[in-house]
ChimeraX commands (.cxc) that place a marker at each C-alpha (Angstrom):
marker #1 position 130.55,116.66,172.09 radius 0.5
marker #1 position 134.32,116.24,171.26 radius 0.5
marker #1 position 136.45,115.93,174.40 radius 0.5
marker #1 position 140.01,115.90,175.55 radius 0.5
marker #1 position 141.79,115.11,178.62 radius 0.5
marker #1 position 143.05,118.06,180.62 radius 0.5
marker #1 position 145.83,117.34,183.27 radius 0.5
marker #1 position 147.70,118.90,185.90 radius 0.5
marker #1 position 146.50,120.74,189.13 radius 0.5
marker #1 position 146.72,124.30,187.61 radius 0.5
marker #1 position 145.37,123.46,184.30 radius 0.5
marker #1 position 142.12,121.58,185.71 radius 0.5
marker #1 position 141.79,124.24,188.47 radius 0.5
marker #1 position 141.94,127.12,186.22 radius 0.5
marker #1 position 139.53,125.50,183.76 radius 0.5
marker #1 position 136.90,125.18,186.46 radius 0.5
marker #1 position 137.49,128.70,187.57 radius 0.5
marker #1 position 137.12,129.98,183.90 radius 0.5
marker #1 position 133.94,128.25,183.15 radius 0.5
marker #1 position 134.66,127.90,179.50 radius 0.5
marker #1 position 134.79,124.30,179.25 radius 0.5
marker #1 position 132.12,121.58,179.85 radius 0.5
marker #1 position 133.50,118.91,182.51 radius 0.5
marker #1 position 132.25,115.45,182.00 radius 0.5
marker #1 position 134.34,113.65,184.63 radius 0.5
marker #1 position 137.30,114.30,187.06 radius 0.5
marker #1 position 140.01,111.62,187.76 radius 0.5
marker #1 position 142.29,111.51,190.65 radius 0.5
marker #1 position 144.91,109.09,191.49 radius 0.5
marker #1 position 147.71,110.69,193.91 radius 0.5
marker #1 position 146.24,111.75,197.10 radius 0.5
marker #1 position 147.35,115.30,198.27 radius 0.5
marker #1 position 145.96,118.40,199.81 radius 0.5
marker #1 position 145.93,120.26,196.44 radius 0.5
marker #1 position 144.37,117.52,194.58 radius 0.5
marker #1 position 141.74,117.13,197.14 radius 0.5
marker #1 position 140.80,120.70,197.07 radius 0.5
marker #1 position 140.35,120.68,193.36 radius 0.5
marker #1 position 138.25,117.57,193.63 radius 0.5
marker #1 position 136.19,119.22,196.39 radius 0.5
marker #1 position 135.71,122.32,194.00 radius 0.5
marker #1 position 134.61,120.08,191.17 radius 0.5
marker #1 position 131.98,118.31,193.15 radius 0.5
marker #1 position 130.35,121.78,194.03 radius 0.5
marker #1 position 129.62,121.82,190.19 radius 0.5
marker #1 position 128.24,118.29,190.54 radius 0.5
marker #1 position 130.97,117.02,188.35 radius 0.5
marker #1 position 131.69,113.04,189.07 radius 0.5
marker #1 position 135.16,112.30,190.57 radius 0.5
marker #1 position 136.70,108.95,189.93 radius 0.5
marker #1 position 139.48,107.52,191.83 radius 0.5
marker #1 position 141.70,105.52,189.50 radius 0.5
marker #1 position 145.36,104.04,189.56 radius 0.5
marker #1 position 148.28,106.29,188.58 radius 0.5
marker #1 position 148.96,103.97,185.60 radius 0.5
marker #1 position 145.34,104.38,184.26 radius 0.5
marker #1 position 145.67,108.27,184.76 radius 0.5
marker #1 position 148.91,108.10,182.76 radius 0.5
marker #1 position 147.15,106.04,180.13 radius 0.5
marker #1 position 144.30,108.57,180.01 radius 0.5
marker #1 position 146.55,111.56,179.78 radius 0.5
marker #1 position 149.36,110.30,177.78 radius 0.5
marker #1 position 151.95,111.61,180.24 radius 0.5
marker #1 position 153.40,110.85,183.69 radius 0.5
marker #1 position 153.30,114.46,184.41 radius 0.5
marker #1 position 149.64,114.57,185.34 radius 0.5
marker #1 position 150.26,115.39,188.95 radius 0.5
marker #1 position 147.70,113.03,190.28 radius 0.5
marker #1 position 144.72,114.65,188.48 radius 0.5
marker #1 position 142.96,114.97,184.98 radius 0.5
marker #1 position 139.53,115.79,183.66 radius 0.5
marker #1 position 137.51,114.89,180.54 radius 0.5
marker #1 position 136.58,118.18,179.18 radius 0.5
marker #1 position 135.16,119.94,175.89 radius 0.5
marker #1 position 137.84,121.12,173.50 radius 0.5
marker #1 position 139.61,124.57,174.21 radius 0.5
marker #1 position 137.23,127.25,173.19 radius 0.5
marker #1 position 138.94,129.27,170.44 radius 0.5
marker #1 position 138.03,132.76,169.86 radius 0.5
marker #1 position 137.00,134.45,166.35 radius 0.5
marker #1 position 139.33,137.27,165.57 radius 0.5
marker #1 position 136.36,139.69,165.07 radius 0.5
marker #1 position 135.20,138.97,168.67 radius 0.5
marker #1 position 138.73,139.73,169.82 radius 0.5
marker #1 position 138.67,143.01,168.11 radius 0.5
marker #1 position 135.26,143.66,169.30 radius 0.5
marker #1 position 135.90,143.10,173.09 radius 0.5
marker #1 position 136.01,146.69,173.91 radius 0.5
marker #1 position 139.40,146.78,175.46 radius 0.5
marker #1 position 141.32,150.11,174.69 radius 0.5
marker #1 position 144.10,150.45,173.61 radius 0.5
marker #1 position 144.34,146.88,171.92 radius 0.5
marker #1 position 147.26,144.85,173.14 radius 0.5
marker #1 position 147.67,141.47,171.16 radius 0.5
marker #1 position 150.29,138.87,170.81 radius 0.5
marker #1 position 150.81,137.25,167.50 radius 0.5
marker #1 position 152.84,134.24,167.62 radius 0.5
marker #1 position 154.48,133.19,164.18 radius 0.5
marker #1 position 155.15,129.41,163.98 radius 0.5
marker #1 position 156.20,128.96,167.78 radius 0.5
marker #1 position 156.24,125.09,167.71 radius 0.5
marker #1 position 157.26,124.23,171.28 radius 0.5
marker #1 position 154.55,123.74,173.62 radius 0.5
marker #1 position 156.49,124.86,176.58 radius 0.5
marker #1 position 157.25,128.03,174.84 radius 0.5
marker #1 position 153.59,128.80,173.91 radius 0.5
marker #1 position 152.39,128.00,177.41 radius 0.5
marker #1 position 155.11,130.17,178.93 radius 0.5
marker #1 position 154.16,133.13,176.50 radius 0.5
marker #1 position 150.48,132.62,177.24 radius 0.5
marker #1 position 151.08,132.80,181.05 radius 0.5
marker #1 position 153.15,136.08,180.57 radius 0.5
marker #1 position 150.42,137.35,178.23 radius 0.5
marker #1 position 147.63,136.94,180.83 radius 0.5
marker #1 position 149.88,138.40,183.49 radius 0.5
marker #1 position 151.11,141.37,181.31 radius 0.5
marker #1 position 147.46,142.46,180.38 radius 0.5
marker #1 position 147.36,141.07,176.75 radius 0.5
marker #1 position 143.84,140.84,175.64 radius 0.5
marker #1 position 144.21,138.36,172.75 radius 0.5
marker #1 position 146.77,135.76,171.43 radius 0.5
marker #1 position 146.90,134.83,167.72 radius 0.5
marker #1 position 148.43,131.78,166.39 radius 0.5
marker #1 position 148.48,129.97,162.97 radius 0.5
marker #1 position 146.59,126.87,162.52 radius 0.5
marker #1 position 149.53,125.20,160.61 radius 0.5
marker #1 position 153.16,124.53,161.45 radius 0.5
marker #1 position 152.86,125.74,164.96 radius 0.5
marker #1 position 152.02,124.49,168.46 radius 0.5
marker #1 position 148.15,124.19,169.17 radius 0.5
marker #1 position 146.33,124.87,172.50 radius 0.5
marker #1 position 146.54,121.33,173.78 radius 0.5
marker #1 position 146.25,120.19,177.27 radius 0.5
marker #1 position 150.03,119.99,177.51 radius 0.5
marker #1 position 150.12,123.80,176.54 radius 0.5
marker #1 position 147.42,124.42,179.26 radius 0.5
marker #1 position 149.68,122.70,181.89 radius 0.5
marker #1 position 152.76,124.65,180.60 radius 0.5
marker #1 position 150.93,127.88,181.04 radius 0.5
marker #1 position 150.03,126.96,184.61 radius 0.5
marker #1 position 146.28,127.25,183.60 radius 0.5
marker #1 position 146.63,130.70,181.95 radius 0.5
marker #1 position 145.33,129.13,178.59 radius 0.5
marker #1 position 141.88,128.68,180.15 radius 0.5
marker #1 position 141.43,132.37,180.75 radius 0.5
marker #1 position 143.11,133.95,177.70 radius 0.5
marker #1 position 141.39,134.67,174.38 radius 0.5
marker #1 position 143.13,132.69,171.62 radius 0.5
marker #1 position 142.53,132.76,167.96 radius 0.5
marker #1 position 143.79,130.28,165.26 radius 0.5
marker #1 position 144.07,131.88,161.87 radius 0.5
marker #1 position 144.83,130.44,158.58 radius 0.5
marker #1 position 146.96,133.19,157.14 radius 0.5
marker #1 position 148.88,135.38,159.52 radius 0.5
marker #1 position 149.80,137.94,156.73 radius 0.5
marker #1 position 146.21,138.58,155.95 radius 0.5
marker #1 position 145.30,138.64,159.55 radius 0.5
marker #1 position 147.96,141.41,160.30 radius 0.5
marker #1 position 146.55,143.40,157.38 radius 0.5
marker #1 position 143.09,143.09,159.10 radius 0.5
marker #1 position 144.34,144.41,162.41 radius 0.5
marker #1 position 146.31,147.34,160.72 radius 0.5
marker #1 position 142.86,148.29,159.16 radius 0.5
marker #1 position 141.46,148.38,162.61 radius 0.5
marker #1 position 144.14,150.81,163.65 radius 0.5
marker #1 position 146.38,148.43,165.25 radius 0.5
marker #1 position 150.23,148.90,164.95 radius 0.5
marker #1 position 152.27,145.96,164.37 radius 0.5
marker #1 position 155.78,145.47,165.84 radius 0.5
marker #1 position 157.99,142.49,165.33 radius 0.5
marker #1 position 160.53,141.10,167.58 radius 0.5
marker #1 position 163.73,140.80,165.58 radius 0.5
marker #1 position 167.15,140.30,167.31 radius 0.5
marker #1 position 168.97,142.22,164.64 radius 0.5
marker #1 position 166.53,145.33,164.67 radius 0.5
marker #1 position 168.44,148.38,165.36 radius 0.5
marker #1 position 165.51,149.86,167.48 radius 0.5
marker #1 position 165.43,148.70,171.02 radius 0.5
marker #1 position 162.17,147.56,172.75 radius 0.5
marker #1 position 162.91,150.28,175.38 radius 0.5
marker #1 position 163.16,153.02,172.78 radius 0.5
marker #1 position 159.85,152.22,171.03 radius 0.5
marker #1 position 156.50,153.89,171.81 radius 0.5
marker #1 position 154.28,150.91,172.89 radius 0.5
marker #1 position 151.28,152.93,174.18 radius 0.5
marker #1 position 149.46,152.66,170.89 radius 0.5
marker #1 position 146.93,150.01,170.02 radius 0.5
marker #1 position 149.51,147.35,169.51 radius 0.5
marker #1 position 150.21,143.77,168.36 radius 0.5
marker #1 position 153.61,142.40,169.12 radius 0.5
marker #1 position 154.82,139.56,166.76 radius 0.5
marker #1 position 157.19,136.78,168.22 radius 0.5
marker #1 position 158.69,134.44,165.68 radius 0.5
marker #1 position 159.53,130.65,165.97 radius 0.5
marker #1 position 162.22,129.09,167.85 radius 0.5
marker #1 position 164.53,128.40,165.03 radius 0.5
marker #1 position 164.14,131.14,162.10 radius 0.5
marker #1 position 162.28,133.96,163.95 radius 0.5
marker #1 position 159.43,135.78,162.10 radius 0.5
marker #1 position 158.83,134.51,158.52 radius 0.5
marker #1 position 159.85,137.03,155.76 radius 0.5
marker #1 position 156.48,137.85,154.48 radius 0.5
marker #1 position 155.13,138.38,158.19 radius 0.5
marker #1 position 158.26,140.67,158.79 radius 0.5
marker #1 position 157.34,142.59,155.66 radius 0.5
marker #1 position 153.91,143.42,157.20 radius 0.5
marker #1 position 155.39,144.82,160.56 radius 0.5
marker #1 position 155.02,148.51,161.03 radius 0.5
marker #1 position 158.50,148.32,162.80 radius 0.5
marker #1 position 160.86,145.94,164.27 radius 0.5
marker #1 position 162.50,145.97,167.60 radius 0.5
marker #1 position 164.99,144.00,169.55 radius 0.5
marker #1 position 165.95,143.32,173.22 radius 0.5
marker #1 position 169.61,144.79,174.04 radius 0.5
marker #1 position 171.85,142.06,175.11 radius 0.5
marker #1 position 175.45,141.49,176.30 radius 0.5
marker #1 position 177.78,138.57,176.74 radius 0.5
marker #1 position 178.65,135.63,174.69 radius 0.5
marker #1 position 175.18,134.37,174.00 radius 0.5
marker #1 position 173.48,136.64,171.52 radius 0.5
marker #1 position 169.85,135.40,171.64 radius 0.5
marker #1 position 166.98,134.83,173.80 radius 0.5
marker #1 position 164.38,132.23,173.53 radius 0.5
marker #1 position 161.03,133.15,172.22 radius 0.5
marker #1 position 159.37,133.22,175.59 radius 0.5
marker #1 position 162.03,135.29,177.30 radius 0.5
marker #1 position 162.03,137.88,174.59 radius 0.5
marker #1 position 158.28,138.15,174.47 radius 0.5
marker #1 position 158.23,138.53,178.23 radius 0.5
marker #1 position 160.65,141.29,178.08 radius 0.5
marker #1 position 158.49,143.18,175.27 radius 0.5
marker #1 position 155.11,142.51,176.99 radius 0.5
marker #1 position 156.33,143.93,180.37 radius 0.5
marker #1 position 157.76,146.99,178.69 radius 0.5
marker #1 position 154.19,147.46,177.23 radius 0.5
marker #1 position 152.78,147.26,180.75 radius 0.5
marker #1 position 155.35,149.58,182.01 radius 0.5
marker #1 position 154.98,152.24,179.49 radius 0.5
marker #1 position 151.17,152.11,179.82 radius 0.5
marker #1 position 151.06,152.18,183.36 radius 0.5
marker #1 position 153.38,155.27,183.31 radius 0.5
marker #1 position 150.96,156.88,180.69 radius 0.5
marker #1 position 147.97,156.29,183.07 radius 0.5
marker #1 position 149.98,157.63,186.03 radius 0.5
marker #1 position 150.75,160.93,184.20 radius 0.5
marker #1 position 147.13,161.40,182.72 radius 0.5
marker link #1:1,2 radius 0.2
marker link #1:2,3 radius 0.2
marker link #1:3,4 radius 0.2
marker link #1:4,5 radius 0.2
marker link #1:5,6 radius 0.2
marker link #1:6,7 radius 0.2
marker link #1:7,8 radius 0.2
marker link #1:8,9 radius 0.2
marker link #1:9,10 radius 0.2
marker link #1:10,11 radius 0.2
marker link #1:11,12 radius 0.2
marker link #1:12,13 radius 0.2
marker link #1:13,14 radius 0.2
marker link #1:14,15 radius 0.2
marker link #1:15,16 radius 0.2
marker link #1:16,17 radius 0.2
marker link #1:17,18 radius 0.2
marker link #1:18,19 radius 0.2
marker link #1:19,20 radius 0.2
marker link #1:20,21 radius 0.2
marker link #1:21,22 radius 0.2
marker link #1:22,23 radius 0.2
marker link #1:23,24 radius 0.2
marker link #1:24,25 radius 0.2
marker link #1:25,26 radius 0.2
marker link #1:26,27 radius 0.2
marker link #1:27,28 radius 0.2
marker link #1:28,29 radius 0.2
marker link #1:29,30 radius 0.2
marker link #1:30,31 radius 0.2
marker link #1:31,32 radius 0.2
marker link #1:32,33 radius 0.2
marker link #1:33,34 radius 0.2
marker link #1:34,35 radius 0.2
marker link #1:35,36 radius 0.2
marker link #1:36,37 radius 0.2
marker link #1:37,38 radius 0.2
marker link #1:38,39 radius 0.2
marker link #1:39,40 radius 0.2
marker link #1:40,41 radius 0.2
marker link #1:41,42 radius 0.2
marker link #1:42,43 radius 0.2
marker link #1:43,44 radius 0.2
marker link #1:44,45 radius 0.2
marker link #1:45,46 radius 0.2
marker link #1:46,47 radius 0.2
marker link #1:47,48 radius 0.2
marker link #1:48,49 radius 0.2
marker link #1:49,50 radius 0.2
marker link #1:50,51 radius 0.2
marker link #1:51,52 radius 0.2
marker link #1:52,53 radius 0.2
marker link #1:53,54 radius 0.2
marker link #1:54,55 radius 0.2
marker link #1:55,56 radius 0.2
marker link #1:56,57 radius 0.2
marker link #1:57,58 radius 0.2
marker link #1:58,59 radius 0.2
marker link #1:59,60 radius 0.2
marker link #1:60,61 radius 0.2
marker link #1:61,62 radius 0.2
marker link #1:62,63 radius 0.2
marker link #1:63,64 radius 0.2
marker link #1:64,65 radius 0.2
marker link #1:65,66 radius 0.2
marker link #1:66,67 radius 0.2
marker link #1:67,68 radius 0.2
marker link #1:68,69 radius 0.2
marker link #1:69,70 radius 0.2
marker link #1:70,71 radius 0.2
marker link #1:71,72 radius 0.2
marker link #1:72,73 radius 0.2
marker link #1:73,74 radius 0.2
marker link #1:74,75 radius 0.2
marker link #1:75,76 radius 0.2
marker link #1:76,77 radius 0.2
marker link #1:77,78 radius 0.2
marker link #1:78,79 radius 0.2
marker link #1:79,80 radius 0.2
marker link #1:80,81 radius 0.2
marker link #1:81,82 radius 0.2
marker link #1:82,83 radius 0.2
marker link #1:83,84 radius 0.2
marker link #1:84,85 radius 0.2
marker link #1:85,86 radius 0.2
marker link #1:86,87 radius 0.2
marker link #1:87,88 radius 0.2
marker link #1:88,89 radius 0.2
marker link #1:89,90 radius 0.2
marker link #1:90,91 radius 0.2
marker link #1:91,92 radius 0.2
marker link #1:92,93 radius 0.2
marker link #1:93,94 radius 0.2
marker link #1:94,95 radius 0.2
marker link #1:95,96 radius 0.2
marker link #1:96,97 radius 0.2
marker link #1:97,98 radius 0.2
marker link #1:98,99 radius 0.2
marker link #1:99,100 radius 0.2
marker link #1:100,101 radius 0.2
marker link #1:101,102 radius 0.2
marker link #1:102,103 radius 0.2
marker link #1:103,104 radius 0.2
marker link #1:104,105 radius 0.2
marker link #1:105,106 radius 0.2
marker link #1:106,107 radius 0.2
marker link #1:107,108 radius 0.2
marker link #1:108,109 radius 0.2
marker link #1:109,110 radius 0.2
marker link #1:110,111 radius 0.2
marker link #1:111,112 radius 0.2
marker link #1:112,113 radius 0.2
marker link #1:113,114 radius 0.2
marker link #1:114,115 radius 0.2
marker link #1:115,116 radius 0.2
marker link #1:116,117 radius 0.2
marker link #1:117,118 radius 0.2
marker link #1:118,119 radius 0.2
marker link #1:119,120 radius 0.2
marker link #1:120,121 radius 0.2
marker link #1:121,122 radius 0.2
marker link #1:122,123 radius 0.2
marker link #1:123,124 radius 0.2
marker link #1:124,125 radius 0.2
marker link #1:125,126 radius 0.2
marker link #1:126,127 radius 0.2
marker link #1:127,128 radius 0.2
marker link #1:128,129 radius 0.2
marker link #1:129,130 radius 0.2
marker link #1:130,131 radius 0.2
marker link #1:131,132 radius 0.2
marker link #1:132,133 radius 0.2
marker link #1:133,134 radius 0.2
marker link #1:134,135 radius 0.2
marker link #1:135,136 radius 0.2
marker link #1:136,137 radius 0.2
marker link #1:137,138 radius 0.2
marker link #1:138,139 radius 0.2
marker link #1:139,140 radius 0.2
marker link #1:140,141 radius 0.2
marker link #1:141,142 radius 0.2
marker link #1:142,143 radius 0.2
marker link #1:143,144 radius 0.2
marker link #1:144,145 radius 0.2
marker link #1:145,146 radius 0.2
marker link #1:146,147 radius 0.2
marker link #1:147,148 radius 0.2
marker link #1:148,149 radius 0.2
marker link #1:149,150 radius 0.2
marker link #1:150,151 radius 0.2
marker link #1:151,152 radius 0.2
marker link #1:152,153 radius 0.2
marker link #1:153,154 radius 0.2
marker link #1:154,155 radius 0.2
marker link #1:155,156 radius 0.2
marker link #1:156,157 radius 0.2
marker link #1:157,158 radius 0.2
marker link #1:158,159 radius 0.2
marker link #1:159,160 radius 0.2
marker link #1:160,161 radius 0.2
marker link #1:161,162 radius 0.2
marker link #1:162,163 radius 0.2
marker link #1:163,164 radius 0.2
marker link #1:164,165 radius 0.2
marker link #1:165,166 radius 0.2
marker link #1:166,167 radius 0.2
marker link #1:167,168 radius 0.2
marker link #1:168,169 radius 0.2
marker link #1:169,170 radius 0.2
marker link #1:170,171 radius 0.2
marker link #1:171,172 radius 0.2
marker link #1:172,173 radius 0.2
marker link #1:173,174 radius 0.2
marker link #1:174,175 radius 0.2
marker link #1:175,176 radius 0.2
marker link #1:176,177 radius 0.2
marker link #1:177,178 radius 0.2
marker link #1:178,179 radius 0.2
marker link #1:179,180 radius 0.2
marker link #1:180,181 radius 0.2
marker link #1:181,182 radius 0.2
marker link #1:182,183 radius 0.2
marker link #1:183,184 radius 0.2
marker link #1:184,185 radius 0.2
marker link #1:185,186 radius 0.2
marker link #1:186,187 radius 0.2
marker link #1:187,188 radius 0.2
marker link #1:188,189 radius 0.2
marker link #1:189,190 radius 0.2
marker link #1:190,191 radius 0.2
marker link #1:191,192 radius 0.2
marker link #1:192,193 radius 0.2
marker link #1:193,194 radius 0.2
marker link #1:194,195 radius 0.2
marker link #1:195,196 radius 0.2
marker link #1:196,197 radius 0.2
marker link #1:197,198 radius 0.2
marker link #1:198,199 radius 0.2
marker link #1:199,200 radius 0.2
marker link #1:200,201 radius 0.2
marker link #1:201,202 radius 0.2
marker link #1:202,203 radius 0.2
marker link #1:203,204 radius 0.2
marker link #1:204,205 radius 0.2
marker link #1:205,206 radius 0.2
marker link #1:206,207 radius 0.2
marker link #1:207,208 radius 0.2
marker link #1:208,209 radius 0.2
marker link #1:209,210 radius 0.2
marker link #1:210,211 radius 0.2
marker link #1:211,212 radius 0.2
marker link #1:212,213 radius 0.2
marker link #1:213,214 radius 0.2
marker link #1:214,215 radius 0.2
marker link #1:215,216 radius 0.2
marker link #1:216,217 radius 0.2
marker link #1:217,218 radius 0.2
marker link #1:218,219 radius 0.2
marker link #1:219,220 radius 0.2
marker link #1:220,221 radius 0.2
marker link #1:221,222 radius 0.2
marker link #1:222,223 radius 0.2
marker link #1:223,224 radius 0.2
marker link #1:224,225 radius 0.2
marker link #1:225,226 radius 0.2
marker link #1:226,227 radius 0.2
marker link #1:227,228 radius 0.2
marker link #1:228,229 radius 0.2
marker link #1:229,230 radius 0.2
marker link #1:230,231 radius 0.2
marker link #1:231,232 radius 0.2
marker link #1:232,233 radius 0.2
marker link #1:233,234 radius 0.2
marker link #1:234,235 radius 0.2
marker link #1:235,236 radius 0.2
marker link #1:236,237 radius 0.2
marker link #1:237,238 radius 0.2
marker link #1:238,239 radius 0.2
marker link #1:239,240 radius 0.2
marker link #1:240,241 radius 0.2
marker link #1:241,242 radius 0.2
marker link #1:242,243 radius 0.2
marker link #1:243,244 radius 0.2
marker link #1:244,245 radius 0.2
marker link #1:245,246 radius 0.2
view
């Protein structure tokens, strides 16, 4: 079994709760109430807990941001696109991240996606951030619960989603249509582009429509995670209102 070192209180705790990874060992170095709570919880699953020096934990995790806790776990459990589509959640609400390369942005987007009711996140295998332990920590452990698929070709993936009745909306700051003017109650996939160049041209062409977040002031662009959060919560708002009216 291939393993990796998961680190951070929320990442380790949520991985335990999600039950999607196999835990081999838990490592703790910094005594605190929160660390001890996670350690006690892991022991209830008969996971060995080892107390080590902070320097050893830093060496294991590759960072000094480990918060005094880490775990040797199986690799992140990716989801097949077909399984995501067969999950039975209606209407579908997917998040497609086109070349988001910053691990903190990816973590923040995944955290918001879980909170906003997104039932699947899709990322490319190449030239983009992967679901690493750092992303799990940046997502406050949300990565451990979300369904995430890595795909080879985003364009062909979008075409497959459209064949399944899912509309594709691209976030584009120059789009004339506001996210607040768009009907987001249909089966939907929202595309968020990379930090520097946004959505790639070939991917943009496959979108059914483009939408923007209205902005005022001297700074004319929001970062990927903020723009994505606005769009995801507008979907949640619109769908909640539709449920209330039905």
